[in-house]
N, C-alpha and C positions, 0 to 999 in steps of 0.2 A: 481602337481598343486593343488590337493585337500588339501595337508598339508599346503601350502602357503596361501590359501584362508581363513581358519578358524581363524588364529590369526588376520588377517586383519578385518574380520567381528567383532571379539570380541573387537578390539580397537575402531572400529567405534561405537559399542554400548556403550562402556565406555565413549567415547567422547560425544556422544549424551546425555547419562545420566548425565554427569558432566555439560553439557551446560544447561540441563533442571533444574538441581538442582540450578545452579547459577541463572537462570532466576527466579526460585521460591523464592530464597533468596532475589533477587533484588526487586521482586514484593511485598514480605512480608515487606521489608524495606520501600518501597513506601507506602504501606498500613498503616504502623505504623506512618510514617510521616503525611499522610493525616488525620489519626485519631487524631494525636496530634494537627494538625492545626484546625480540626473541633471542637475538645474539647476546644481549646483555644478560638475559635470564640463563641461557645456556652456559655462558662464562661463569656466572655466579654459582650455578649448580656444580660445575666442574671444580671451581675453587673450593666449595664446601666439601665435595667428595674427596678431593685431595687432602683437605685438612683433616677430615674424619679418618681417612686411611692412614695419614701420617701420625695422627694421635694414637690410633690403635697399634701401629707399629712401635711407636715410642713406648706406649704403655706395656706392650709385650716384652720390651727390653728393660723396662723400669717398673716392675710390678710393685704394688703397694697393698698392704692389708686394708680391708674394709674397717673403718673406724668403729662402726656399730658392732661388728663381729668381735673386734678386740675388746671393746668396752663390756660387751655382754659376757665374754669369756672371763674377763678379769673380775666381773661381779660375782661369778661363781667361785672364783678363788677366794674372794673376800668373804663370801658366805660360808665356805667350807669350815667345819669345826670338828675336832680341834685342829689347830695349826702347829707345825713344829716350831719350837721356840728358837732353834738355832738357824733357821732358814734365812737367807738374804731376802731382800725385797723382790727378787726375781726367781726365788725358789731354789737357790743353790746352797751348798754347805761347804764352808771354807775349812780346809785342812792345812795346818802349818806345823812347824816344829814345836810350837807352843800348845797345840791341841786343836780342838774343834771350835770354829768361829772366833779364832784369835789370830787374825792375819798379822804377818810380819810386815813392818813398814819398809818402803823403798825397794821392794822386789816385785817381779811380775805376778799377776794373778792369772793363772791358766784355768779356764773353765772348760769342762768336758760335759756335754749333754749326751746321755747314754740310756740304753735300754738293755737289760740283761738277756733279752732274746735276740738282740741285733748281732748278726754275724760280723758286720764291719766293726762294731764296738769290741767284739771279742778279739778280732785280729789286731786292732789298735792297742788294746790293753796288753796283749801278749808281746807286742813290740815295745811298749812304753812303760809297763808297770814297774819294772825294777828301777828304771831311770827316774820315774816320778817319785818313788820312795826315797831314792838317794837325794834328789833335789829338795824334797820336802824336809827330810831329816836334817839337811845341811842349812836350812833356812834360805835356800836360793830361789824358791818360788812358793807362792800360796797356790794350792790346788783346790779349785772350786768344782765340786761334783754336783751333777744334776741327774739323780736317778729318776727315770720317768716310766710311765706305764703306756707308752705309745702303741705297743705291739700285742695287746691282749687278743686281737683277732686271730693271731697265729697259734694260740694255745686254747685248750679246752677248760682251763681253770684259772684264768686271769694271772698267768705266771708273771707277766711284766709288772702288773700292779702289786702283786704280793711281794715280789722281790724288792721293788722300790720301797714299799712300806717297811719291809724288814730292815732295809739299809738305813732308813730314816730313824726307826726305833733304836737301831744300834748306835747311830750317831748321837741320839739324845741321851744314851745311857752309858756310853763308853768314850772317854776323852782321849784314848790312846790311838793316835792316827795310824800307827803301824798295824794295829789290829784291823782297822777299817780298810786300809790299803791292801793288806794281805787277804782279807775277805773278798774284796773286789776281784783280785787276781784269781782266787780259787773259784769264784762264781763264773769266771770267763775261761777256766781251764778247758782245753779241748775235750777232755774225758768227762766233763760235767755239763757244760753249756748245751742246752737242748737245741734241736734243729727247728728252724722256723718252717721248714717244708714238711717235716715228719715229726711233729711234736709227740714226745713221750712224757707223760705226767711226772712232774717233780714235786714232791710233797714238801710241806712246811718243815717236816722233820729232816728232810734231806738238806734244806737250807740251813737249819739249825746246826747240823753236823759240820757244814762248811765254816760257820762262825766259830765253833769250838776249835776246829783245826787251825783257825787263824789266830788263836790265842784268847778269844773272848771267853769270859767266864760262863759257866753253864746257866747261872741265874739270868744273866743279861741275854744270852742266846735264847733261853726259853721265853722270856718276856717279849723279845723281838719277833718271835715266830708263834705266838700263842693263839693265833686265829681270831684275835680281836680286830686286827687290821685297823689300828687306831687312826691312821692318817689316810685311809682309803679315799674318803671324799675329797681330801686336799690333793692327793696324787692324781685322781681322776680329773679334777678341775685344772690342775697344772698341765696335764697331758693335752687338754683342749686349748689352753691359752698359749703355751710355749711355741707351738708351730706357727702361730699368727704373728710372732715377733719378726718383722721383716729384716731386722739386723742379723738374724740367724739364717737367712735364706741363702741357698747356693747362688753364686754370682755368675756362673757360666755352666755350660753343659746342658744335657737334656732335662735336667731337673732344676734348671735355673728358676728362681722365684718360689722354690719350695725348701722346706727344712728337711734334712735327712740326718740320720745318726751314723757315726758320731759327729757332732758338731763341736768345733773347738774355737775358743776365742782367747786372745791375749789382751789383758787389760780392757776387756769388753769389746775388742775389735776382732772381726771375723777373720779366721785363718782359711784362706781359699785352698783347701787340700786338693780340689779338682785341678788346680793349675800346677801341681807339683810334677817335676820330671819323674817319669816312671822308673828311671834308672837309679834314683836316689831312694835309699831305704827310709822308712818312717822316722827312726831315731835321728838319723843324720839330718833329715829335713827339719825336724822339730828343733834341734839344737841350732841349726842355721837360722831358723825363723826367730828364735829368741836372742840370738847373738851370744852363744856360749860355746867354747871349745869342748870337745869331748873329754879331754884330759882334766877339765875343770869341774866336771860333774861330781858332786859330793864334797866339794871344797868349800867350807864355810867362809864367807866373805867374798867369794867370787860371784859377783852379781851379773846376771845376763844384761846384755847391752840395752835391751828395750826398757829396762827399769820398771817403774810402776805406772807408766803412762803411755808408752809407745805401743803401736801395733806390730804385727809380724814383719820381719825384715825379708822374708822369703816365702813364697815366690814373689 
């Protein structure tokens, strides 16, 4: 009996060992499969994270306006009533040697987006006002102005909106562009433009006096500042819509992806003033950007190099 039992026990042990080995192999295979799956999942997660981070970085460098916000803001512009009859479809007013809303063919259209409270706009106007008048009078450019009410929060009496409305009412009732350009210059005079950090109230009558000083008739000046604020709803709507236009946003610097004033375009193309060499004065930079020699300013027939279609040549 003893001789028969030993082989049986040995076979049992061998079978058990074989089963255990097989189980270990099967478990190892399962572990390898699980590791492969986990590895693939980790790789996929990493790829997704990299893609998300990359997209966010790209988006931060390539900001775009939310289409719903733009459409909603434009709907308010469309709803505003009354609307200025001389405004362009983007809310500008073209000044040329021929008058208001009578652009000269074949010359650049220079658009300036401005707010009468804006200190940068004041500095820009004081540097460029006389040159703009010379260029407009000689038929060398069309000047498209966009008076806006962006900065009401810096005043106690809606100064930005009131002055934008007054300018529009003036544009609607006086076709003499020299009057309008002179009025703008007087509004930005250092001894008149209010401070955004320490606003002292400027009355409608004060604005009226600046119009009269610019050569505007008293009747027109009175109508433009009569406290009816005829285009207030339109100015307010444009102040919401205009900053959402991504083609007007800064393309570099700490304010990249935002609109600031003054914003300037040539034939609808953004002029990156942030990229200008600080050693170059504003007038020189402007003339270089449109391609016109300083000596040619005010010379009828001397057309800037950019013509009526090209963007800025500098920077």
